[in-house]
N, C-alpha and C positions, 0 to 999 in steps of 0.2 A: 504494500500500500504506500502510495506517495504521500509524504508529509511535507507540507509547505507552511511558511509563516510570512507575515507581512514583510514585503520588500525583498523576499528571497524566491528563488525558483529551484525546482528539482532538476538535477543534471546527472550525467553518467558518473560524475565524481562527487555527487552529493549536493547539498544545498549551498547555493552561492547567491550573492546579491543579484537582483534582476538586471542591473546594468553592467554586470561583469560577463565576460565570455569564457568559454572553455576552449583552450587551444592546445596544440601539441608543442613540446619544446622545440621541435623542428620549425615551428612557425615564428619563434622569437629568437632563435640562435642559428648562426651560420658558422661553419668550421673555418678556422684560420690555420693554414699550414705553411708558414714561412720559416725556413731554416736559416741558421746563421750564415751558411755559405751563400744564401741568396741575397744578402744585404748589400745595398749600394749606397744608402744614405748614412750609415753608421759604421764606424770602425769596429769590426768584430772583437778586436783585442780589448776594447773598452767595456764589453758586456760583462755583467756580473751574473754568475749562475745562481738561480734561486731554487729552493726546495719547496714542496707543497706540504704543509702540516695541517693536521685536522683542527687544531685549536687556534693557531696563530696565522693561518693562511699562508701566503707566499712570503718567504723570508730568505735572506741571503744564506747560501749553503754553508758558508764558513761560520755563520752565527749559530746554525743548528748543530753542526758537528765539530765546532771549535777549530777546525782546520779544513782547508779546501780539499775535498776528496774527488772532485769531478775529474773525468778523464782529461788528458792534456788537449786532445783534439775535440772541440765542441762544435765543429762545423755542421754536424747533423742535428744539433740541438734546435729546439723550436724557439722562436722569438715571440715574446709577449709584451704588449703595450698596455697602457693604463685602461682599465675597465674591461679588458678582455678576461674571460673566465677560463680557468684551468681545472681539469679534474683528473684524478688518478683512477683508472678503471679497475684497479685491484682492491682499492679500499674506499671507493666513493661513498659507500653506505655508512662509513664511519664519520663522514663529514669532510673528506678530502676533496672538496670542490669549492674554490674561492676565486673572486675577481682580484686582479692586481690593482691596488689602490694607491700606488705611488706613481710619480711622473717618470720614473726610470723605465727605460726599455731593457728587458732582461732576457736571459736564456733559461730554458727549462728542459728537463729530460725529454727525449723523443718518445718515451712511452706515454706521456701525458697527452690528453686532448686539449686543444685550445679553441675557444669560441668567442664570437662577438655578438652583441645584442643588435637586433634590428627592430625598429618601431616599438621599442620598449625601454624603460629606464634601467640601466645596468645595475645600479645599486639595489633597486627593488628585486630584480631577478636574482642577483647574488644572494640576498637574504632568503628569498623564496626557496632557492635550491638546497638550503640546509635546514628547512623545516622538518620536524619529525615525520610528517606524512610523506615527504619526498625521500627521506633517508630510508624509510621502510619500503618505498617503491623500488629504489635501487636494489635493495637486498633481495626483494622478491624476484627481480629480473636477473640476478647474478647467476652465472652458470660456471661449472667447473668443479674441481674437488674442494670440499669444505676445508678451510684453514690452509689452503695452499695457493692456487692461482685462480681463484674465482674472479670473473670479470663481468662487467656490464658492457655489452657491445654498443657501438655507436648507434646502430639502428634502434636497438631497444631504448636507449637513452632518449633519442629524438622522438620516439613515439609516446613518451610519457605525457599524460594530459594534465594541465594545470589551470587554475582559475586566474583570469587576467583582468584586473580593473582597468578603467580608462586611464590614459597616460598621465593625466594630471593627478589622479588619485595615487597612482604608482609613485609619482614624485613625492607627494606628501607623506606616504607611508615610509618611503626610504629616508626622508628627512627626519621623521620622528625616531626611527630606529638608529640612524646614524648619530643623532644627538645623544641618545642614551649610551651608545657604544663609545662615543667620545668622552662622556662622563666617566665611564668605566676605565678608559685608558688614562684619564686624568688621575683617577684614584690610584692606578698602578704607579704613576709617576710620583704622586705624593708619598705612597708607601715606600717606594725605592729611595726617595730623598731622605725620608725620616730614618730609614735603616742606615743610610750613609752617615747621617748625623750621629746615630748611636755608635757607629764604628769610630767616628772621630772623637766622640766623647770618651769612649773606652780607652783609646790610645792616650788621650790627655790625662784622664783620671788615674789610670794604672801606672803611669810613668812620672807624672808631675804632682799627683794628689790634688786635693781641693784648694790648697792655699798658695800654690806656686812657690813653695819653699826651695831652698837649695837642694840639689840632687846629689846622690852618691852612686858610684859604679859598683855593681854587684855581679855575681855569677849569672843572674837572670836579666842583666841590663840595668839601665838607670831607674832609680826609684827615689822618692823623697828621703831626705836625710834622717827623718824621725821614724821611718818605717823599719821594721825588722825583716829579715829573710829567714824563713823556717822550713823545715822538712815536714811534709804532710804526716808522716808516721810518728811524729813526736807525740808522746803520751798526752800532753796538755792540749793538743789540737784535735786529735782523732780519738773519739770514744769507742767507735766500733767500725770494723771493716769486715764485710761478709759477702760471700758468693750466694747467688740465688738458688732457687729450687730446681733440681733436675727432674722435672715431671712434665708430662705432655698435657697441654691445655686442651679443653673441650669447649663446645658451643654452649654448654650449660654446666652449672656447678655452683658450689656454695660461695667461693671466693674468686673475684677477678684477679688474674695474674698478669702483671705488666711485663711486656717483652721489649725487644729492641725498637720495634716500630712505634711504640707508645712514647718514645722520647722525641719530642718535636720542639725545636726552637727554645730549648732550655726549660720547657714545661712538660707536663704529662697530658697526652691526648688519650681520650677514652674511646676513640674509634677502633673498630676491629678488636674488641676485647675477647680474650679467652678466659675460661674458668677452670678451677680445680676444686676437688673435695679433699679436705685435710682433717686430721684429728686435731683436737684442741691444742695439744702440746706443740705440734709442728706449726700450726697457724700462729701461735704466740711467738715462735722463734723467727718467723719470716714476715710478720705483720709490719707494714710500713707506718711510720709516724710522720706527721707534718714536719718539714725541715730536713728529712732524710734526702741525701743526694744519691741518685742512681747514675752509674757510670757504665757505659757500653764497652765491655772488655774485649769482646770478640766480634769482628765484623770484617768487611772489606777494609782495605787500608784507608780509603777516603772517609769511612764512617766510624772506624774504631775511635773511641775517645769521646763520643757523643755523651753529653752530660745534661741531666735535668733535675730539677728540685721537685720533690713530692709535696703537693699543696692541696690535696683533695680531701673531702670528707668521706668517711666510709672505710670499710675493711678491705685492704688490698695486700697482695703479696707480690713477689718478683721472681723472674725466671733466671736460669743458671748463667746466661751470657751477660748478666748484669752484676755489678758489684754495688752493694749498699754502703755508703759512708755516712756515719752519724758523727757530727762535729760537736765540739764543746762550744756552745753558742755564747758563752761568757767571754770567749777569747776571739772567736771568728764567727761572723754572721753568715749563716748558711746561704742567704741570698747573695751576699758579696762573693762568697766562694763560687756560687753557681755562675754569676756574671763573669768572674775571672776565668773560670774553666771554659766558658763559651766564647771568650775573646779569641780572635783568629790566631794571634801570636801564641797564646797558650795551647791552642789545639795543635799548632805546628810543633811545639815542644813536646807535647804528649805523644805525638806520632813517632818522635824519636825514641820513645821507650818500647815501641811495638816490636814484637818478634813476627817476622813475615813468614807465612806458610804459602802453599800453592795458590790458594784463592782467598785466604783470610789472614788477618793480622790479629795479634793478641797482646794485651797488656795485663800482666798478672798483678794480683794484689800486692805482692812483694815489691815489684817495680813501681807500682803506683805510690806506695808508702814512701819511696825514696824521692818523690817529686818535690821540688823546691818552689815555694811561692812567697809573695810579699805579704806582710802582716801589718796593716796600718792600725792606729788606735781604734778601739771598737766604735767610738762615736763618729769618727771619720768614715769608717766602713758603712755605718747606717746612713750617713748623708749621701755617700756615693750610691748606695742602693736606692735611695729616694730619687735621685736624679735619673738614674737609668730606668727605674720602674715607671717614672713619669713618661719617658720616651716610649717605653713598651706599651703603656696605655694608649698613647697617641696612635701607635701602629695598629693596635687592636681596634680602636674606634674607626680608623680609616679602612681597615679590612672588612669590618661589619658594614660600613657604607657601601663598599664595593659589592658585597654579597646582596645587599638590598637592590642595588642597581642591576645586578645580574638577574635577579628574580623578576624585576620590573621588565627587563628586556624580554625575558622568556614569555611573560604574560602578554606583553604588547605584541610580540611576534605572532603569537597564536591569534589574538583577537583582531589584529589588523589584517593578517593574511586570510582569515576566514570571513571577514566582513562583519564580525560582531561589533567592532567599532568602525564607524565610517568617518572619513575625513573630507568628503567631497564638498561640504559646506563650510569647512574650517579653513581660515586663512593662516598659512604657515610661512 
């Protein structure tokens, strides 16, 4: 039975506004196949090779892989200009379809398809092509062996039917979505700059202190003259050091057990928790208390040494690849310690303690106890913690704002692309 509502009509792709059309992608896209070797207006040597990513779109290949890995001869690579749309036929259903939004003319892999819009707004089409409905459509048309080389053919892609608003409404929809996306990118920049500020503050505070007093040279570098240098294993500093539980976690159980992946940016993340059942004696032995430091003793070389402070309410225990440090908080503030251990220069020094295996590195409790760190007066520690915590709160606020904007984008994408919200009468 056909179901209609005011202002909408029933079509082969469902209800759409009455003044929208149903068209094939082939009606709004035409293929572009210009190779680097065909160029006459641009020096091929000046072209940058771009990769197609699901989340960030087309980005410089050396930005994605840290170093250029393209073949030396790119003469057969395809040329892409602003607003042309590129898709990877092997993972298009994951969102690997984006328009080039920079003024640069770039080169991309010859396995990609390149398209340009005809009689339609390219920014609108770019957004439409990554809606959940279209991604599901690509997946349903993919052929080949699962998880290997499944592809969406050019003909199948061009035969997909889409709803198409009048060109002026396309422009307005694109403008709204682009504005929200620009706000998200602005939040990314604010977060990046605030994190850079934190790095600069850590450098200053951990080497010059709060008061800009005279410095002294020590085995860990310059520190304020009034600060001490201590070994972590000193009895007055460290009250307890303990390896975690060698027990396999489950999806359900009495106690959540923290693992390596729960140590995130110096704090504890409760995403992807596992659980264990323990007798009361074992639970009491491994129960975490607020202010405990968790140290990742075994991981890849890049990740070994990750450190977080336990700050949660509730009953938690910890797994065997972690070491628990309980500090004498009358002498060293656990939050100061946590900030210091998350400073990039400290992380570099910690990795110097690691024993390297085939695929993993390890820092034993014995080696960790030998680690040397600065010890400011306790009141100065607290003030340093206050400063860095204030910056952390700023980062957290900006990250929350970004998440709100991402949710808004998702809602508006659905409502605008389905015609639930109309912009034809709105001046933008």
